FILUMVO-648661 format. One record per residue (C-alpha): residue number from 1; x, y, z; chain. Coordinates in steps of 0.05 Angstrom, whole numbers, plus 32768, in hexadecimal, padded with zeros to 4 digits. Layout:
<recs>
+-----+------+-------+------+---+
!   k ! east ! north !   up ! c !
+-----+------+-------+------+---+
! NUM !    X !     Y !    Z ! A !
...
+-----+------+-------+------+---+
</recs>
This chain:
<recs>
+-----+------+-------+------+---+
!   k ! east ! north !   up ! c !
+-----+------+-------+------+---+
!   1 ! 84F2 !  883E ! 87F3 ! A !
!   2 ! 8531 !  8860 ! 87DD ! A !
!   3 ! 8543 !  88A9 ! 87DF ! A !
!   4 ! 8580 !  88D6 ! 87DD ! A !
!   5 ! 8596 !  8902 ! 8816 ! A !
!   6 ! 85C8 !  893B ! 880F ! A !
!   7 ! 85EC !  8955 ! 884D ! A !
!   8 ! 8621 !  898A ! 8858 ! A !
!   9 ! 8668 !  8976 ! 886A ! A !
!  10 ! 8699 !  8998 ! 8899 ! A !
!  11 ! 86B6 !  89C0 ! 885F ! A !
!  12 ! 8670 !  89D5 ! 8847 ! A !
!  13 ! 866F !  89A5 ! 880C ! A !
!  14 ! 8630 !  897E ! 87FB ! A !
!  15 ! 8632 !  8933 ! 8804 ! A !
!  16 ! 85FB !  8908 ! 87E7 ! A !
!  17 ! 85E8 !  88C0 ! 87F9 ! A !
!  18 ! 85B4 !  888D ! 87E3 ! A !
!  19 ! 858A !  8877 ! 881F ! A !
!  20 ! 8551 !  8848 ! 882E ! A !
!  21 ! 8519 !  886C ! 8853 ! A !
!  22 ! 84D2 !  8868 ! 886C ! A !
!  23 ! 84A0 !  889C ! 8884 ! A !
!  24 ! 8470 !  88A2 ! 88BE ! A !
!  25 ! 8426 !  88B1 ! 88B8 ! A !
!  26 ! 8438 !  88F9 ! 88C7 ! A !
!  27 ! 8468 !  88F8 ! 888B ! A !
!  28 ! 84A9 !  88FA ! 88B3 ! A !
!  29 ! 84E2 !  88D9 ! 888D ! A !
!  30 ! 8506 !  88A1 ! 88B2 ! A !
!  31 ! 8549 !  8883 ! 889E ! A !
!  32 ! 8583 !  8862 ! 88C1 ! A !
!  33 ! 85CD !  886E ! 88BD ! A !
!  34 ! 860C !  8858 ! 88E1 ! A !
!  35 ! 8626 !  8888 ! 8915 ! A !
!  36 ! 866B !  8882 ! 88F5 ! A !
!  37 ! 8653 !  8898 ! 88B0 ! A !
!  38 ! 8662 !  88DC ! 8892 ! A !
!  39 ! 8617 !  88E6 ! 888A ! A !
!  40 ! 860D !  88DF ! 88D5 ! A !
!  41 ! 8647 !  890E ! 88E5 ! A !
!  42 ! 862D !  8941 ! 88B4 ! A !
!  43 ! 85E6 !  893E ! 88D1 ! A !
!  44 ! 85FF !  8946 ! 8919 ! A !
!  45 ! 8626 !  8985 ! 8905 ! A !
!  46 ! 85F3 !  89A2 ! 88D5 ! A !
!  47 ! 85AB !  8988 ! 88D0 ! A !
!  48 ! 859D !  89AB ! 888D ! A !
!  49 ! 858F !  8978 ! 8857 ! A !
!  50 ! 8571 !  896F ! 8812 ! A !
!  51 ! 8548 !  8930 ! 8806 ! A !
!  52 ! 8530 !  8913 ! 87C4 ! A !
!  53 ! 8503 !  88D7 ! 87BB ! A !
!  54 ! 84E9 !  88BB ! 877A ! A !
!  55 ! 84B1 !  8890 ! 8795 ! A !
!  56 ! 847C !  8877 ! 8767 ! A !
!  57 ! 843D !  885E ! 8788 ! A !
!  58 ! 8426 !  8823 ! 875E ! A !
!  59 ! 83EF !  8810 ! 8790 ! A !
!  60 ! 83BA !  883D ! 8772 ! A !
+-----+------+-------+------+---+
</recs>
């Protein structure tokens, strides 16, 4: 599944990135990122995020 995560940069600007993600049975969102990415650096310094997913469940 794809989603969009917005983080906060060092200069308090929003930065948004498309990510692939999954979720656990408890509805925790899981995604991977490189430890050299801006997203990773932003999350280490400020864990506040916005997350948007446009998932359509066509298995009903």
